[in-house]
C-alpha positions as CSV (number, residue, x, y, z in Angstrom):
1,M,141.0,50.9,226.3
2,E,141.7,48.8,229.1
3,D,143.6,46.8,226.4
4,V,145.3,50.2,225.1
5,N,148.6,51.6,226.5
6,V,149.4,54.7,225.0
7,S,152.5,55.5,227.0
8,T,153.8,52.0,225.5
9,D,152.3,52.3,222.2
10,I,151.2,48.9,222.7
11,A,146.9,48.0,222.0
12,L,145.9,44.2,222.4
13,C,143.5,42.4,220.3
14,R,142.0,39.9,222.6
15,R,140.4,37.8,220.0
16,C,143.5,36.8,218.1
17,G,146.1,37.5,221.2
18,R,148.3,39.7,219.2
19,T,149.4,43.0,220.1
20,F,150.0,45.9,217.9
21,A,151.3,49.5,217.8
22,F,148.7,51.9,218.6
23,S,150.1,54.6,216.7
24,E,150.2,52.6,213.6
25,L,146.2,52.0,214.6
26,V,145.4,55.1,214.8
27,S,147.3,56.8,211.7
28,G,145.6,54.0,209.7
29,A,148.8,52.1,208.6
30,P,148.0,48.4,207.4
31,V,149.0,45.7,209.8
32,V,148.4,43.1,207.1
33,D,151.0,42.1,204.6
34,L,150.0,42.6,201.6
35,N,152.4,40.0,199.6
36,A,150.7,37.4,201.8
37,P,146.9,37.9,201.5
38,P,144.8,35.6,203.4
39,S,142.9,32.2,201.8
40,G,140.3,33.5,199.8
41,A,141.8,36.9,199.1
42,W,144.0,38.6,197.0
43,Y,145.2,41.9,195.8
44,E,146.5,43.5,192.5
45,V,148.3,46.4,191.5
46,L,147.1,48.0,188.1
47,A,148.4,50.6,186.3
48,D,146.8,53.5,187.3
49,G,145.4,51.7,190.7
50,F,144.8,48.4,192.7
51,R,142.0,45.5,193.0
52,V,141.5,43.6,196.0
53,G,139.1,41.3,196.6
54,A,137.9,38.2,198.5
55,T,135.6,35.2,197.8
56,T,132.5,34.6,199.9
57,R,132.8,31.0,199.7
58,S,131.7,29.4,203.3
59,A,131.1,26.1,204.6
60,A,127.6,27.2,205.1
61,A,126.8,25.9,201.6
62,F,126.9,22.5,202.8
63,F,123.4,23.6,204.7
64,L,122.0,26.1,202.4
65,V,122.6,24.3,198.8
66,P,120.5,21.0,199.5
67,F,117.8,23.0,201.9
68,M,117.1,25.4,198.8
69,C,117.0,22.5,196.5
70,V,114.8,20.5,198.8
71,W,112.7,23.8,200.1
72,S,112.1,25.3,196.9
73,G,111.6,21.7,194.7
74,F,108.8,21.0,197.3
75,S,107.4,24.4,197.0
76,L,107.6,25.5,193.6
77,G,107.0,21.8,192.2
78,G,103.6,21.2,194.1
79,I,102.8,24.3,192.8
80,Y,103.8,24.8,189.1
81,G,104.6,21.7,188.7
82,T,101.1,19.9,189.1
83,Q,100.1,22.7,186.8
84,L,102.3,21.6,184.1
85,R,101.7,17.8,184.8
86,S,98.7,18.6,184.2
87,G,98.5,20.5,181.4
88,H,95.8,23.1,183.5
89,F,96.2,26.5,184.6
90,N,95.2,27.5,188.1
91,L,95.4,31.2,188.9
92,F,94.6,31.2,192.2
93,S,97.8,28.6,192.8
94,S,100.0,30.7,190.6
95,L,99.4,34.0,192.3
96,F,99.6,31.8,195.8
97,G,102.8,30.5,194.4
98,I,104.4,33.9,193.6
99,P,106.3,34.9,196.9
100,F,108.0,31.5,197.0
101,L,108.8,31.9,193.6
102,I,110.4,35.4,195.1
103,G,111.9,33.5,198.1
104,T,113.5,30.9,195.8
105,L,115.4,33.4,193.7
106,L,116.4,35.8,196.7
107,F,117.4,32.3,198.8
108,G,119.3,30.8,196.1
109,S,121.2,33.7,195.0
110,Y,122.3,34.0,198.7
111,A,123.1,29.9,198.6
112,L,125.3,30.5,195.3
113,M,126.9,33.5,196.9
114,T,128.2,31.1,199.9
115,V,129.6,28.7,196.6
116,A,131.2,30.6,194.2
117,G,130.7,34.4,195.2
118,K,133.4,37.4,195.7
119,V,133.1,41.1,196.6
120,E,136.1,42.6,194.9
121,V,137.0,47.0,195.2
122,T,138.6,48.2,191.9
123,Q,140.0,51.7,192.5
124,R,141.4,53.3,189.0
125,G,142.4,56.8,189.5
126,D,139.8,58.6,191.8
127,R,137.3,56.0,190.0
128,L,136.1,53.0,192.3
129,T,134.1,50.3,191.8
130,I,132.4,47.5,194.3
131,F,131.6,44.8,192.8
132,T,129.4,41.5,194.8
133,G,128.4,38.8,193.0
134,V,129.6,35.2,191.3
135,G,131.6,35.8,188.2
136,T,130.9,38.5,186.1
137,L,127.2,38.7,187.1
138,G,126.3,41.0,190.1
139,W,125.5,44.4,191.6
140,R,128.4,46.9,190.5
141,R,128.5,50.4,192.4
142,R,130.3,53.2,191.2
143,Y,131.7,55.9,193.4
144,L,134.8,58.7,193.2
145,A,137.2,57.8,195.5
146,S,137.7,61.2,197.0
147,E,133.9,60.8,198.2
148,F,135.4,58.9,201.5
149,S,137.6,60.1,203.9
150,S,137.8,57.5,206.2
151,V,137.0,53.2,206.4
152,H,136.3,51.6,209.6
153,E,134.6,48.3,210.8
154,G,130.8,48.3,211.6
155,L,127.4,46.9,211.9
156,A,125.9,45.8,208.9
157,T,122.5,47.5,207.7
158,G,119.9,44.8,207.9
159,A,120.6,41.1,209.0
160,R,123.4,39.1,207.6
161,F,124.0,35.4,207.7
162,G,126.6,33.1,206.5
163,S,130.1,33.0,208.3
164,N,129.8,36.7,209.5
165,R,127.6,35.5,212.7
166,Q,128.3,39.2,213.7
167,G,126.9,41.1,211.0
168,M,130.3,43.1,210.7
169,T,131.1,44.8,207.7
170,V,133.4,47.6,206.2
171,V,132.5,50.6,205.9
172,L,133.6,53.6,203.7
173,E,132.4,57.1,204.8
174,G,132.7,60.3,203.4
175,S,130.4,62.5,201.6
176,T,128.4,59.4,201.1
177,R,128.9,55.6,202.7
178,A,129.1,52.1,201.2
179,E,129.0,49.2,202.8
180,L,130.9,46.1,202.0
181,G,131.9,42.4,202.8
182,A,129.4,41.3,205.3
183,M,129.6,37.5,204.1
184,L,133.0,37.7,204.3
185,S,134.8,36.1,207.0
186,Q,136.9,37.8,209.3
187,E,139.9,37.4,207.9
188,R,139.3,37.9,204.9
189,R,137.1,41.6,205.7
190,Y,140.0,42.7,208.0
191,F,142.1,42.2,204.7
192,L,140.3,44.3,202.8
193,L,139.4,46.9,205.7
194,N,143.3,48.0,205.9
195,V,144.1,47.4,202.3
196,L,141.5,50.4,202.0
197,R,141.7,52.1,205.0
198,R,146.1,52.6,204.1
199,S,144.4,53.5,200.4
200,L,141.4,55.8,201.2
201,S,142.8,57.6,204.0
202,G,143.8,61.1,203.3
203,Q,142.2,60.4,199.9
204,A,142.1,64.0,198.5
205,T,146.2,63.6,198.3
206,A,146.9,60.0,198.6
207,Q,148.6,58.2,196.3
208,P,147.1,54.5,194.6
209,L,148.3,51.7,196.6
210,A,150.5,50.2,194.8
211,Q,152.7,53.2,195.4
212,F,152.9,51.7,199.3
213,R,154.1,48.3,198.3
């Protein structure tokens, strides 16, 4: 509260050094330019709603991808490669390698997200779809937009890595709860946060975001 002066309607963000109108922050009005999203983010007006998203590309890929290739190559190559080369199946070794195989799939999926992943939210009328993945392959969660009454930034459930070292995520809450953007950079996550906040605030009577552009 020491960074907020209600009488002069000013709130200071110490992280970026910018000041904002406190009344706008409380009311949920966006403080981002929809026509100029940050690098790696996008916003598209649809006939019956909008689509907003951002890439999860991160510099962490320069470490994760080589590490995954080396780690997986040694572990899986040593366990299964030797069996393939010798033509002899070893049940104990094969079972022992299952955790390494699962770890490779999970770690590989995460590494791929740092190379070409994205988080995208599409609202069409009262239908809201949250997609996390690469291209058209990934995890789709479908909700009714009217299920959510507020949008805020909060700590992600579970451990997170990548460019988001603080473990922050965009949280949609109401009769149900959804999290998204844990792998996004701060700037991209902030853009999605404000777009969704404007769209979903008072969702029962709100018009699609395109009406406010």
